[in-house]
C-alpha positions in Angstrom: 75.3 19.5 42.5 74.7 16.2 44.2 76.1 14.0 41.5 79.3 16.1 41.1 82.6 14.4 42.1 84.3 17.2 44.0 87.1 15.2 45.6 89.8 17.0 43.5 88.2 20.4 43.5 89.5 23.4 45.5 87.1 24.2 48.3 86.7 25.7 51.7 85.8 23.3 54.4 82.3 24.2 55.7 81.9 22.8 59.3 78.2 22.8 60.1 76.4 22.4 63.3 72.7 22.2 64.1 70.8 23.8 66.9 68.8 21.2 68.8 66.4 22.8 71.3 66.5 20.8 74.5 66.0 17.3 73.0 64.5 14.7 75.4 67.0 12.1 74.1 70.4 13.7 73.6 72.0 10.4 72.2 69.3 10.1 69.6 69.5 13.8 68.7 73.2 13.6 68.2 73.0 10.5 66.1 70.4 12.1 63.9 72.6 15.1 63.4 75.6 13.0 62.5 73.4 10.9 60.1 72.5 14.2 58.4 76.2 15.0 58.0 76.3 17.8 60.6 79.6 18.0 62.5 78.3 19.0 65.9 75.1 20.1 67.8 74.4 23.1 69.9 72.0 22.3 72.8 71.2 23.1 76.5 73.0 21.1 79.2 70.5 21.8 81.9 66.7 22.3 81.9 63.8 21.9 84.3 62.6 18.9 82.2 65.7 17.0 83.1 65.0 17.0 86.8 61.2 17.0 87.0 61.1 13.2 87.6 63.6 13.3 90.4 62.3 13.3 94.0 63.7 12.5 97.4 66.8 13.6 99.2 69.1 13.2 96.2 67.1 15.5 93.9 69.1 18.5 95.0 72.2 17.0 93.5 70.7 16.8 90.0 72.1 19.5 87.7 71.5 18.3 84.2 71.9 15.4 81.8 73.7 12.2 82.8 77.4 12.5 81.7 77.3 8.8 80.8 75.0 9.5 77.9 78.0 10.2 75.7 81.6 9.2 75.8 84.2 11.8 76.9 85.5 12.3 73.4 81.9 12.9 72.1 81.3 15.5 74.7 84.6 17.0 73.9 84.2 17.1 70.1 80.5 17.1 69.2 78.6 19.2 71.8 78.5 23.0 72.2 76.6 23.7 75.4 74.1 26.6 75.4 73.7 28.2 78.8 70.1 28.9 80.0 68.8 31.9 78.2 66.5 33.1 81.0 69.3 33.9 83.4 70.0 37.6 84.3 73.0 38.1 86.5 72.9 41.8 85.6 69.3 42.2 86.8 68.4 45.2 89.0 66.4 42.8 91.2 68.7 41.3 93.7 66.8 38.1 94.0 66.8 37.4 90.3 70.5 38.4 90.2 71.4 36.0 93.0 69.4 33.0 91.7 70.7 33.5 88.2 74.3 33.6 89.5 73.9 30.4 91.4 72.4 28.6 88.4 75.1 30.0 86.0 77.9 28.9 88.3 76.5 25.4 88.3 76.1 25.3 84.5 79.6 26.6 83.9 81.0 24.0 86.3 79.0 21.3 84.7 80.2 22.3 81.2 83.8 22.0 82.5 83.0 18.6 84.1 81.8 17.3 80.7 84.9 18.6 78.9 82.9 20.6 76.3 85.0 22.4 73.7 82.8 25.5 73.9 79.8 27.0 75.7 77.3 29.4 74.1 76.1 32.5 75.9 73.4 34.8 74.5 73.8 38.5 75.0 70.4 40.0 75.0 71.0 43.5 76.3 73.8 46.1 76.3 75.2 45.9 79.8 76.6 42.6 80.9 79.4 43.5 83.4 78.4 40.9 86.0 78.2 38.2 83.4 81.6 39.2 82.1 83.1 39.1 85.6 81.8 35.6 86.2 83.0 34.3 82.8 86.4 36.0 83.2 86.8 34.4 86.6 86.3 31.0 85.0 88.8 31.8 82.3 91.6 32.8 84.6 90.7 29.8 86.9 91.9 27.4 84.2 88.5 26.3 82.7 89.5 24.9 79.3 86.4 25.6 77.2 86.0 28.4 74.7 83.2 31.0 75.2 81.0 31.6 72.3 79.1 34.9 72.7 76.0 35.0 70.5 74.5 38.3 69.3 72.5 39.5 66.4 74.6 40.9 63.6 72.0 43.6 63.2 69.7 44.5 66.1 66.0 44.8 65.6 66.0 48.3 67.0 67.4 49.6 63.7 63.9 49.4 62.2 61.9 50.2 65.3 59.1 52.5 64.3 58.7 53.8 67.9 62.0 55.7 67.5 63.7 54.0 70.5 67.4 53.9 70.9 69.1 52.1 68.1 71.5 49.5 69.4 74.8 48.5 67.8 75.4 45.0 69.0 79.1 45.5 68.3 79.2 47.8 71.3 77.7 45.0 73.4 80.4 42.6 72.3 83.2 45.1 72.6 82.3 45.9 76.2 82.0 42.2 77.1 85.3 41.2 75.6 87.1 44.2 77.1 85.9 43.2 80.6 87.4 39.7 79.8 90.7 41.3 78.9 90.5 40.3 75.3 91.0 36.7 76.2 91.6 34.7 73.0 89.1 32.0 74.2 86.2 34.5 74.0 84.8 34.4 70.4 81.7 35.5 68.6 78.7 33.8 67.2 76.7 36.1 64.8 73.1 35.6 64.0 72.7 36.5 60.3 69.6 38.7 59.7 67.0 38.2 57.1 67.2 39.9 53.7 65.3 43.0 54.9 67.8 43.8 57.6 71.2 43.5 56.2 74.4 45.2 57.5 76.4 47.7 55.5 79.6 46.7 53.8 81.6 48.7 56.4 79.8 46.9 59.3 80.7 43.6 57.7 84.3 44.6 57.4 84.4 45.4 61.1 82.8 42.1 62.0 85.3 40.2 59.8 88.0 41.9 62.0 86.6 40.1 65.1 87.2 36.6 66.4 84.0 35.1 64.8 83.6 31.4 65.5 80.3 30.7 63.9 77.5 32.2 61.8 73.9 31.3 62.6 71.5 30.7 59.7 67.8 30.0 60.0 66.5 27.3 57.7 63.6 29.7 56.8 66.1 32.0 55.1 66.8 29.4 52.4 64.8 29.6 49.2 63.6 26.5 47.3 65.0 26.3 43.8 63.5 24.8 40.7 64.8 21.4 41.8 63.1 21.6 45.2 66.4 22.1 47.0 67.2 24.8 49.6 69.5 27.7 48.4 70.5 30.9 50.1 69.7 34.3 48.5 72.6 36.1 46.8 72.9 38.7 49.6 73.4 35.9 52.2 75.9 34.2 50.0 77.9 37.5 49.8 77.9 37.7 53.6 79.2 34.1 53.8 81.8 34.9 51.2 83.1 37.8 53.3 83.7 35.5 56.3 85.5 32.8 54.2 88.8 34.7 54.7 88.6 33.5 58.3 87.7 30.0 59.6 84.1 30.2 60.8 81.6 27.4 61.3 77.9 27.5 60.6 75.0 26.7 62.9 71.7 25.9 61.2 68.4 26.6 63.1 65.8 24.2 61.7 62.8 26.5 62.1 61.0 24.9 59.1 60.2 21.4 58.0 62.5 19.6 55.5 65.4 17.3 55.0 68.2 18.6 57.3 70.9 17.0 55.3 70.1 19.2 52.3 71.4 22.3 54.2 74.7 20.7 54.9 75.1 19.6 51.3 74.3 23.1 50.1 76.8 24.7 52.5 79.4 22.2 51.2 78.5 23.4 47.7 79.0 27.0 48.7 82.4 26.0 50.1 83.4 25.2 46.5 81.4 27.9 44.7 82.5 30.9 46.8 86.1 29.8 47.4 88.5 32.0 45.6 91.2 29.7 44.2 94.0 31.8 42.7 97.7 31.9 43.0 97.6 34.2 46.0 95.1 32.0 47.9 97.2 28.9 47.4 100.4 30.7 48.4 99.0 32.1 51.7 97.1 29.1 52.8 98.1 28.2 56.3 99.8 31.6 56.8 96.7 33.6 57.9 97.5 35.8 60.9 100.7 33.8 61.6 103.5 35.9 63.1 106.8 35.9 61.4 109.9 37.8 62.4 111.3 40.2 59.8 114.5 38.9 58.1 118.0 40.1 59.1 119.7 39.5 55.7 122.9 41.4 56.5 123.7 39.3 59.6 121.9 36.0 59.0 122.4 34.0 55.8 119.0 33.2 54.2 118.2 29.5 53.9 117.3 27.6 50.8 113.6 27.4 51.7 113.4 31.2 52.0 115.0 31.6 48.6 112.6 29.0 47.2 109.6 30.9 48.5 110.9 34.2 46.9 111.5 32.5 43.6 107.9 31.2 43.3 106.6 34.7 42.7 106.4 34.7 38.9 104.6 38.0 38.8 107.4 39.9 40.6 110.1 38.5 38.2 107.9 39.2 35.2 107.8 42.9 36.2 111.6 42.9 36.8 112.0 41.5 33.3 109.8 44.2 31.8 111.8 46.9 33.6 115.2 45.6 32.4 113.7 45.0 28.9 112.8 48.7 28.6 116.3 49.7 29.8 118.2 47.4 27.5 115.9 48.2 24.5 116.7 51.9 24.9 120.4 51.3 25.2 122.1 53.2 22.4 125.7 53.5 23.4 128.3 51.8 21.2 129.5 49.5 23.9 128.3 46.5 26.0 126.4 47.7 29.0 127.6 46.5 32.4 124.9 45.0 34.6 125.4 44.3 38.3 122.9 42.2 40.2 123.6 43.0 43.8 122.3 40.6 46.4 121.9 38.0 43.7 120.7 35.2 46.0 120.3 32.0 43.9 120.1 33.9 40.7 116.5 34.6 39.6 117.4 38.2 38.6 120.5 37.1 36.8 118.4 34.7 34.8 116.0 37.5 34.0 118.8 39.7 32.7 120.2 36.9 30.5 116.7 36.1 29.2 116.1 39.7 28.1 119.6 39.8 26.6 118.8 36.8 24.5 115.3 38.1 23.5 116.7 41.4 22.3 120.0 39.9 20.9 121.9 42.5 22.8 125.1 41.5 24.6 125.5 42.4 28.3 128.3 42.1 30.8 126.8 40.6 34.0 128.2 40.6 37.5 126.4 38.7 40.3 127.3 40.0 43.8 126.3 37.8 46.7 127.9 37.5 50.2 126.0 34.3 51.3 128.5 31.4 50.7 125.7 28.9 50.4 123.8 30.9 47.8 127.2 31.4 46.0 127.5 27.7 45.8 124.2 27.6 43.8 125.4 30.5 41.6 128.6 28.6 40.8 126.6 25.6 39.6 124.2 27.7 37.6 127.0 29.6 36.0 128.7 26.5 34.8 125.7 24.4 33.8 123.1 27.0 32.8 124.8 30.3 32.0 127.8 29.0 30.1 130.1 30.8 32.5 129.0 34.1 31.1 128.4 35.7 34.6 131.2 37.1 36.7 130.5 35.9 40.3 131.6 38.0 43.2 131.4 36.7 46.8 131.5 40.1 48.6 129.4 42.5 50.6 128.1 45.0 48.0 128.9 47.9 50.5 132.6 47.1 50.6 133.4 45.4 47.2 135.9 47.2 45.0 134.4 46.8 41.6 136.9 46.6 38.6 134.6 48.7 36.5 131.6 51.0 36.7 128.1 49.6 36.3 125.5 51.1 33.9 122.6 49.2 35.5 122.3 48.0 39.1 119.5 45.6 39.8 118.4 44.4 43.3 115.6 42.8 45.2 116.5 43.9 48.7 113.1 45.3 49.6 111.2 44.0 52.7 107.6 44.2 53.6 108.0 47.9 54.6 110.2 48.7 51.7 113.3 49.8 53.6 113.1 47.4 56.5 115.8 45.0 55.2 118.2 47.9 54.8 117.9 48.4 51.1 118.8 52.1 51.4 122.0 51.3 53.3 123.0 48.5 50.9 122.3 50.5 47.7 123.8 53.7 49.0 127.0 51.6 49.7 126.8 49.9 46.3 126.3 53.0 44.2 130.0 53.7 44.4 130.4 51.5 41.3 127.4 53.0 39.5 128.1 55.6 36.7 127.4 59.0 38.4 125.6 60.7 35.5 123.9 57.9 33.6 123.7 54.9 36.0 120.3 53.3 36.4 119.1 51.6 39.6 116.3 49.0 39.4 114.3 49.8 41.5 114.9 53.5 41.6 112.3 54.5 44.2 110.2 52.9 47.0 107.7 54.4 49.5 106.4 52.9 52.7 102.7 53.3 53.7 100.9 52.8 57.0 97.3 52.5 58.2 95.7 51.9 61.6 94.1 48.5 62.1 92.1 46.5 64.5 93.1 42.9 65.0 92.6 41.4 68.4 93.7 38.1 66.8 97.2 39.5 66.2 97.2 41.3 69.6 96.5 37.9 71.3 99.0 36.1 69.2 101.7 38.4 70.4 100.6 38.1 74.0 100.3 34.4 74.1 103.3 33.4 72.1 106.0 35.2 74.1 109.3 33.5 74.0 110.9 32.8 77.4 113.8 35.2 76.8 111.5 38.1 76.0 109.4 40.4 78.1 105.9 41.3 77.0 107.0 44.8 76.4 109.7 43.6 74.0 107.1 41.5 72.2 104.8 44.5 71.6 107.8 46.7 70.5 108.7 44.3 67.8 107.2 44.5 64.2 105.9 41.2 62.7 105.4 40.0 59.1 101.8 38.8 58.9 99.4 37.7 56.2 96.4 39.6 57.6 93.0 37.8 57.5 91.1 38.5 60.8 91.5 42.3 60.8 89.7 45.5 60.2 91.4 48.5 58.4 90.4 51.7 60.2 91.5 54.2 57.5 93.2 54.7 54.2 96.9 53.9 53.7 99.0 57.0 54.0 102.4 57.7 52.5 105.3 57.5 55.0 108.9 57.4 53.9 110.4 57.7 50.4 113.8 56.5 49.2 115.4 57.2 45.8 118.3 55.5 44.1 120.9 56.3 43.1 121.2 58.7 46.0 124.4 60.5 45.4 125.1 63.1 48.2 125.3 66.7 47.2 128.2 69.0 48.0 130.0 66.3 49.9 127.1 65.9 52.4 126.6 62.6 54.2 123.7 60.5 53.2 121.0 60.6 55.8 118.5 57.8 55.9 116.8 58.7 59.2 113.2 59.9 58.9 110.3 61.2 60.9 106.7 61.9 59.9 103.5 62.6 61.8 100.4 61.3 59.9 96.8 62.4 60.6 94.2 59.9 59.3 90.6 60.8 58.4 88.0 60.6 61.3 87.0 57.0 61.7 83.4 56.2 60.7 82.5 53.6 63.3 83.6 52.7 66.8 86.5 50.3 66.8 89.6 49.1 68.7 93.0 50.2 67.5 95.6 47.5 68.1 98.5 48.6 65.8 99.7 49.9 62.4 99.9 47.9 59.2 102.7 48.7 56.8 103.0 48.3 53.0 105.1 49.7 50.2 105.2 50.7 46.6 108.2 50.6 44.4 109.1 52.0 41.0 111.3 49.7 39.1 111.8 51.7 35.9 109.5 54.1 34.1 105.9 53.2 34.7 106.7 49.7 35.8 105.9 49.2 39.5 105.4 46.7 42.3 103.0 47.3 45.2 101.7 45.7 48.3 99.6 48.8 49.2 96.0 47.6 49.2 95.0 50.5 47.0 97.5 49.7 44.3 98.4 46.1 45.0 100.1 44.3 42.1 97.6 41.6 41.0 98.6 38.0 41.9 101.9 39.1 43.5 102.6 37.1 46.6 106.2 37.9 47.7 105.5 40.2 50.6 103.0 40.1 53.5 102.2 43.3 55.4 104.2 44.3 58.4 102.5 45.0 61.7 103.7 47.6 64.3 101.7 46.7 67.5 100.5 49.0 70.2 101.1 47.9 73.8 97.4 47.8 74.6 94.2 48.2 72.6 92.9 51.8 72.2 89.1 52.2 72.1 88.0 54.6 69.4 84.6 56.3 69.0 83.1 57.2 65.6 84.6 60.5 64.6 87.9 60.1 66.5 91.0 61.2 64.6 94.0 58.9 64.7 97.3 60.6 64.5 100.6 58.8 64.8 104.3 59.7 64.8 106.8 57.4 63.1 110.6 57.4 63.1 113.3 55.6 61.3 116.5 55.9 63.3 120.0 54.6 63.0 123.4 54.2 64.7 126.7 52.8 63.6 125.6 49.2 63.9 121.8 49.2 63.6 118.6 50.7 62.2 115.3 50.7 64.0 111.8 52.2 64.0 110.0 54.0 66.8 106.2 54.8 66.8 103.5 56.3 69.0 100.0 57.5 69.1 99.4 61.3 69.2 95.6 61.2 69.2 92.9 60.6 70.2 95.2 59.8 73.2 98.9 59.9 73.7 100.9 56.7 74.2 104.5 56.2 75.2 107.0 56.0 72.2 107.5 52.4 71.3 110.9 50.8 70.9 113.0 53.9 71.9 116.7 53.5 70.9 115.8 50.2 69.3 115.7 48.6 72.8 113.5 45.7 71.7 114.0 45.5 68.0 116.5 46.7 65.4 117.9 45.7 62.0 121.6 45.0 62.3 124.0 46.4 59.8 126.8 43.9 60.3 
C-alpha cells in the first residue's frame, strides 16, 4: 500500500492523533508526532513533575508547562489537553472533593489561557454531577474550548465473573451531557475494546447517533501482517466503518514498541479501503446533518440550481421512463394518447415521455404545464431546439388552467420529502379536472408517508444554535427541516402514516378532504435513548409495480433526490429500555395553507406542536 499513488482516489480523511503520556519535553514530543505524520497530540497540561524543581516564594504560582514552549497557533491546533485523571470532585470525602475542585478549576483556566481547541476528561464512574456542574459553568461563562468526554465503549463489568452490576457507559455519558444542557461543545471520545469485548450492532448504532469526536485505538490491537506492517482485525475495521458516516478523529495509544508512522499510514489506507464511493455518497457530501427549509413551490419560484439538483437523479427519471413505457406499450385505442406533464419544470419528464414515444414508435400529444416564468423560458428554448416544437407549452397554474381537451395520462414530480408536503394532493386534485374520468392514468397514482422516532442531539443543537433573528426558539422547533441524516439513531421501525391516491374523484358530489390524523404506537424500544424528533419518509407507486421510495426499509437503490424530513420535539425526551413511544400526527388545512401538527402521547405527554400552523405552513397561493 505504501507505493500506491492515491492522490486521485476517493477517500475519507483520517485525522490521527497520538497519546503522549506526560512527556518531559513537549516541544520534542510534538515534533516527533508531526514527523510521524500525526495531526495532533493528546497530553497532560499539568503534572507534579513540572513543578518539582520550583522552590521559593514564586513556586505557588506554577500551574503547569510554560506557555512559551509553543506558539499560540500550535496550542490552538495541535494540542488536546487531558485533565488530571486522579481528580474526584464527586468524592464522598469532602477534603478530596475540595482539593480536586481547586486543581480542576486551575487546569480548566490554564487550558483556556493556552487557547486549546479541546480538553479531554475521563469519566471513570457513573455519577459525575459535580464535574458536570463545573464544566457547564465554564461553558456558559464563555470558555471557547470543546469538551471531549472519554469513556469505554464497553465497560469491563460486562464480563465480571463476580456478578457485580453491569455498567452501560452510555448512561454515564447521557447523564453528563444532560447536566450540561446538551451543549454542542460537549462531545465523546470512545475507547474501542479489544476483540473479546465487542459491542452489539445495536449498541454501535446508538453510539453513531452521538456526537463522537474521536475513537481511541491501542497499538496492541493491531496485528502484524505478512509484510511486517500493523493492520487492524476485521471486527475493528467494521467498527471504524460504522463511524465513517460522521467525522471522527482517531487517537492512537502507543502501548507497544514499533514505528509510530505505520499506524497513520494504515489508517489513511483504511480511509480509502472502507470509504463507500457511490452516487449517493458523492451527492450528499457536505450535506450531512445540514438543515434545509422545505420548498414552497406554489408561492416561490424554484431557482435554476434547484432544478439542476433534481435533474441529476438519473435513477428517479429511469423509473419514470419505465412507468410511462408500460403505460404507452399497453395503449390500444385507435387514437393518439394525450399526455400532460404538470409542473414540468425545465422539462426532464417531457424528455422522458418523448424518449419513450420514439423507442416504441408510438405518437403522443404532449402538453407541458408550468407556472414558473423562468422555467417556461427554458421550456421554450428546449421545445424549439430539442423537441422540434412538438410540445404544447402552457404557462398556467395546473389548478386553474382550462385545458382544451382531456388527458389520458397525467405525469408529475410534485412529491416532497414527506410525499404530500409540497402540496401534491392539492395540485393533482385540482388538475384532475382535465383527466379522463374513467380511463385516465396518473403517474404517480399513490404515495404514502412514513415516520419513525429518532435520536439526534446534533440536529437538536443545530436548530437551537442557528435560530434566525426574526424567529423564536419555539418557532424553530415547530418547523420541519429537510436533512440528510448522518449523526442519528433510529429508535424504531418506520410506520405508515398518510396515504394519497390519484386520481381522487369525489364520490356523490362530496368535497375532497385531504386532512388527516393518525395515532401510531411504535414497538417498545430495546435500549435507553433520547428522543429528539420524528423522521419522515415516503413511498410512491408510479404505475403497476414500479415504485420510488425513501423509506429506509424499501429505499430505491442509488436514488438521491429526497432527503428525510425531521419534525423536532421542543426538548429531548429520555427513554428507558421497554418504553413505548406513541405519537399523534395531523395534516390540517385552511383556505390558504396546509400544515402539520404533532405530539407525543407516551411515554409522556407533550404539548401539540405547531397548532393552527402558527410556526410553519405550506402556502397554497
